[in-house]
C-alpha positions in Angstrom: -11.6 12.5 5.6 -14.0 14.9 6.9 -17.8 14.0 7.3 -20.6 16.5 8.2 -23.2 14.9 10.3 -26.4 16.8 9.9 -29.1 15.7 12.1 -32.7 17.1 12.4 -34.8 16.4 15.6 -38.2 14.9 15.5 -40.8 17.6 16.1 -41.5 18.2 19.8 -38.5 16.3 20.9 -36.7 19.1 22.9 -37.3 17.3 26.2 -35.7 14.1 24.9 -32.7 16.2 23.7 -32.4 17.8 27.1 -32.6 14.6 29.0 -29.9 13.0 26.8 -27.6 16.1 26.4 -25.1 15.2 29.1 -24.5 11.7 27.7 -24.2 13.1 24.2 -21.8 15.7 25.2 -19.8 13.2 27.1 -19.6 11.2 23.9 -18.3 14.0 22.0 -15.6 14.8 24.5 -14.5 11.1 24.7 -14.2 11.0 20.9 -10.8 12.6 20.8 -9.7 13.9 17.4 -12.7 12.2 15.7 -15.0 15.1 16.5 -13.4 18.3 15.1 -16.3 20.6 15.9 -19.9 20.1 17.1 -23.0 22.2 18.0 -26.8 22.3 17.8 -29.1 24.0 15.3 -31.4 26.5 16.8 -35.1 27.1 16.0 -36.6 30.6 15.7 -37.0 30.7 19.5 -33.5 29.7 20.1 -34.2 26.2 21.2 -32.1 23.3 20.1 -33.6 21.5 17.1 -30.8 19.5 15.4 -27.0 18.9 15.4 -24.0 19.6 13.1 -21.0 17.6 13.9 -17.7 17.6 11.7 -16.1 14.2 12.0 -12.5 13.6 11.1 -12.5 9.9 10.2 -10.7 7.2 7.8 -13.9 6.5 5.7 -17.6 6.7 5.7 -18.1 3.5 7.6 -16.2 4.9 10.5 -18.5 7.9 10.5 -21.5 5.7 10.3 -20.2 3.7 13.3 -19.6 6.7 15.2 -23.2 8.0 14.6 -24.6 4.7 15.5 -23.2 4.9 19.0 -24.2 8.5 19.8 -26.5 8.5 22.8 -29.0 10.6 20.8 -29.4 7.8 18.5 -30.3 5.5 21.3 -32.8 8.0 22.5 -34.4 8.1 19.0 -34.1 11.9 18.9 -33.6 12.4 15.2 -36.0 12.5 12.4 -33.3 12.4 9.9 -29.4 12.0 9.9 -27.3 12.7 6.8 -23.6 12.0 6.5 -21.8 14.1 3.9 -18.2 14.1 2.8 -17.0 17.7 3.5 -14.0 19.7 2.7 -12.6 22.3 5.1 -11.5 25.5 3.4 -11.3 27.9 6.3 -10.8 27.8 9.9 
């Protein structure tokens, strides 16, 4: 099943995001087929302010476990994280 992970950064957390970005991207790359696509949300100034990650997992608990191990989680970057079942139609 596919799960959309929608995360919004805490206000003023761009420096935390940048400091942990390399570890986060390495985690994405090491996740194999679990991560179908990923990228940051951008604010009006073009700065990263959140994340959208499409996970391909067996169930919601696997998605929750994946999210719990994200370096951004350890860095306490996010104000909110939603995991929502998602259906791919195009692409």
